[in-house]
C-alpha positions as CSV (number, residue, x, y, z in Angstrom):
1,M,-15.3,108.9,-31.5
2,R,-13.6,105.5,-31.5
3,R,-16.3,102.1,-32.1
4,T,-16.5,99.4,-29.6
5,R,-15.2,96.1,-30.8
6,D,-19.0,95.0,-30.9
7,E,-20.1,97.5,-32.8
8,D,-17.1,96.9,-35.5
9,I,-18.4,93.0,-35.5
10,A,-22.7,95.0,-36.2
11,L,-20.8,96.4,-38.6
12,I,-19.4,94.5,-40.7
13,A,-21.6,91.6,-41.0
14,G,-23.7,94.4,-42.6
15,V,-21.9,95.5,-44.2
16,L,-20.4,92.6,-45.7
17,P,-23.2,91.3,-48.1
18,Q,-24.0,94.7,-48.7
19,L,-20.4,94.1,-50.4
20,M,-21.1,91.1,-51.9
21,G,-24.3,91.6,-53.3
22,A,-23.1,94.5,-55.5
23,L,-19.8,92.6,-56.7
24,M,-22.1,90.0,-57.8
25,S,-24.6,92.2,-59.3
26,R,-22.2,94.1,-61.4
27,H,-20.8,91.3,-62.3
28,P,-22.2,88.1,-64.2
29,V,-21.9,84.7,-63.5
30,R,-20.3,84.0,-66.9
31,A,-16.6,81.9,-67.9
32,G,-16.1,82.5,-71.2
33,D,-19.2,80.6,-73.0
34,W,-20.4,79.1,-69.8
35,D,-23.3,80.7,-68.3
36,I,-24.1,78.5,-65.1
37,T,-25.9,80.2,-61.6
38,M,-24.7,81.0,-58.9
39,A,-24.7,77.9,-57.3
40,Q,-23.6,75.7,-59.3
41,M,-20.5,78.0,-59.5
42,R,-20.0,78.3,-56.3
43,A,-19.9,74.0,-55.7
44,L,-17.7,73.8,-58.8
45,M,-15.4,76.6,-56.4
46,A,-16.0,75.0,-53.4
47,V,-14.8,71.2,-55.3
48,G,-12.0,72.9,-56.9
49,H,-11.2,73.5,-53.4
50,R,-11.5,70.5,-51.4
51,P,-11.1,67.8,-54.7
52,G,-13.0,64.1,-54.8
53,C,-15.8,65.6,-52.6
54,T,-17.9,63.7,-50.5
55,M,-21.7,64.3,-51.7
56,G,-22.0,65.1,-47.9
57,E,-19.4,67.2,-47.8
58,L,-20.1,68.9,-50.7
59,A,-23.0,70.0,-49.2
60,S,-21.9,70.7,-45.6
61,R,-19.3,73.0,-47.8
62,L,-22.1,75.2,-49.4
63,G,-24.8,74.4,-46.5
64,I,-27.1,72.6,-48.1
65,G,-28.9,68.8,-47.8
66,V,-27.3,66.5,-50.2
67,S,-30.1,66.1,-52.3
68,A,-29.4,69.6,-54.0
69,A,-26.3,69.1,-53.7
70,T,-26.4,66.0,-56.0
71,G,-28.7,67.8,-58.5
72,L,-25.8,71.1,-58.9
73,V,-23.3,67.8,-59.8
74,D,-25.9,66.3,-62.1
75,R,-25.7,69.3,-63.8
76,L,-21.9,70.0,-63.5
77,V,-21.4,66.2,-64.6
78,E,-24.0,66.5,-67.4
79,R,-22.0,70.0,-68.6
80,G,-18.8,68.8,-68.5
81,A,-17.3,70.7,-65.6
82,L,-17.5,67.8,-62.9
83,E,-16.8,63.9,-62.9
84,R,-17.7,61.5,-60.5
85,D,-16.1,58.7,-59.4
86,S,-17.1,55.9,-57.1
87,D,-14.2,55.6,-54.1
88,A,-12.5,53.0,-53.7
89,A,-12.7,51.8,-50.3
90,D,-15.9,52.1,-50.9
91,R,-18.0,51.9,-53.5
92,R,-21.7,53.3,-52.0
93,V,-19.2,56.6,-51.5
94,V,-19.9,58.8,-54.6
95,R,-16.2,61.5,-54.6
96,V,-16.2,64.2,-56.4
97,R,-13.4,66.1,-58.9
98,M,-13.6,69.3,-61.8
99,S,-12.8,67.8,-65.2
100,P,-10.1,70.0,-66.7
101,A,-13.2,71.3,-69.1
102,G,-14.3,72.5,-65.3
103,I,-10.9,73.9,-64.5
104,R,-10.5,76.0,-67.1
105,V,-14.3,78.0,-66.5
106,G,-12.8,78.3,-62.8
107,Q,-9.8,79.7,-63.8
108,E,-11.6,81.9,-66.9
109,W,-14.4,82.7,-64.3
110,Y,-11.1,84.0,-61.4
111,A,-10.0,85.5,-64.4
112,A,-13.1,87.8,-65.0
113,Q,-14.1,88.7,-60.7
114,V,-10.4,90.0,-60.4
115,L,-10.8,92.4,-63.7
116,H,-14.1,93.2,-62.1
117,T,-13.0,93.7,-58.8
118,G,-9.9,95.8,-60.1
119,E,-12.2,97.3,-61.5
120,A,-14.4,98.4,-58.6
121,L,-11.8,99.1,-56.9
122,S,-9.9,101.4,-59.8
123,A,-11.1,104.9,-57.2
124,L,-8.7,103.6,-54.7
125,C,-5.4,104.6,-54.1
126,D,-2.6,101.7,-53.9
127,R,-2.0,102.2,-50.2
128,D,-6.1,101.9,-49.2
129,I,-5.7,99.0,-51.9
130,R,-2.6,96.7,-49.8
131,R,-5.0,97.7,-46.9
132,V,-8.5,97.0,-47.2
133,A,-6.2,93.3,-49.2
134,E,-4.2,93.3,-45.5
135,A,-8.0,93.0,-44.0
136,T,-9.7,90.9,-46.7
137,E,-7.1,88.2,-45.7
138,I,-7.3,89.2,-42.0
139,L,-10.9,88.3,-41.8
140,C,-11.2,85.4,-43.9
141,R,-8.0,83.4,-41.8
142,A,-10.3,84.1,-39.4
143,V,-13.5,83.0,-40.6
144,T,-11.3,79.8,-42.1
145,G,-10.4,78.6,-39.2
146,E,-6.6,79.1,-40.7
147,W,-5.6,82.4,-37.9
148,K,-2.1,82.6,-37.4
149,G,-1.4,86.1,-36.6
150,R,-0.6,88.5,-38.6
151,R,1.8,87.6,-40.3
152,G,1.0,84.4,-40.5
153,S,1.8,81.2,-42.8
154,A,-1.9,79.9,-43.3
155,S,-2.8,79.6,-46.8
156,V,-5.1,81.9,-47.6
157,R,-7.5,80.2,-50.6
158,P,-10.2,81.9,-52.0
159,G,-13.6,79.7,-52.0
160,I,-16.1,78.9,-49.5
161,D,-14.5,78.1,-46.3
162,H,-17.0,78.5,-43.3
163,A,-15.6,77.2,-39.4
164,R,-16.6,77.9,-35.9
165,G,-15.4,81.3,-34.8
166,E,-13.1,81.3,-31.5
167,T,-15.9,83.5,-29.4
168,D,-15.2,82.7,-25.6
169,R,-11.5,84.2,-26.4
170,S,-10.2,86.8,-23.8
171,Q,-9.6,90.2,-25.4
172,K,-6.0,90.0,-24.8
173,E,-5.8,86.6,-26.4
174,R,-7.5,88.4,-29.3
175,S,-4.9,90.8,-29.7
176,A,-2.4,89.0,-29.7
177,G,-0.1,89.5,-32.9
178,C,-2.1,92.8,-33.6
179,E,-1.0,95.8,-33.6
180,D,-3.0,99.1,-32.6
181,D,-2.8,102.5,-35.3
182,G,-4.4,104.2,-32.7
183,S,-7.3,105.4,-35.1
């Protein structure tokens, strides 16, 4: 029996935290000699995806308060992973970007993440890996607001972008660009 759209959404909502928890628990947050917290890594990756962001923008992307974001940035600046500058137009505004060392940390962590994910998915055949990759790309585009259809040209970036979904669209609009595989 085929699940309804609402049942599929509930399944996705239940599986994603379980999936992320399983992947993260098997992969410590280490990049080379850097031993940083997951919160710090999330902040570093968020800044990497949005160089020159303000503390408020970073806090919003991470879903935390500005004071908590400032604390994360302070620790990452002390460790040499981030750099902080005053905005040229408004000295009260602080902008954050990755330092060369922070870029290396992000690259090392990402390479380790790719290796770990490959190991975790080693039981899947090539066809299933392609299906998971395609589904993950579709999900990322939909969640980040970058959806441009099944074969769209939006750039999908790993990171922590969160955007508002459009829940009031008609079934016809939601199905545009989708191919029903009959399952």
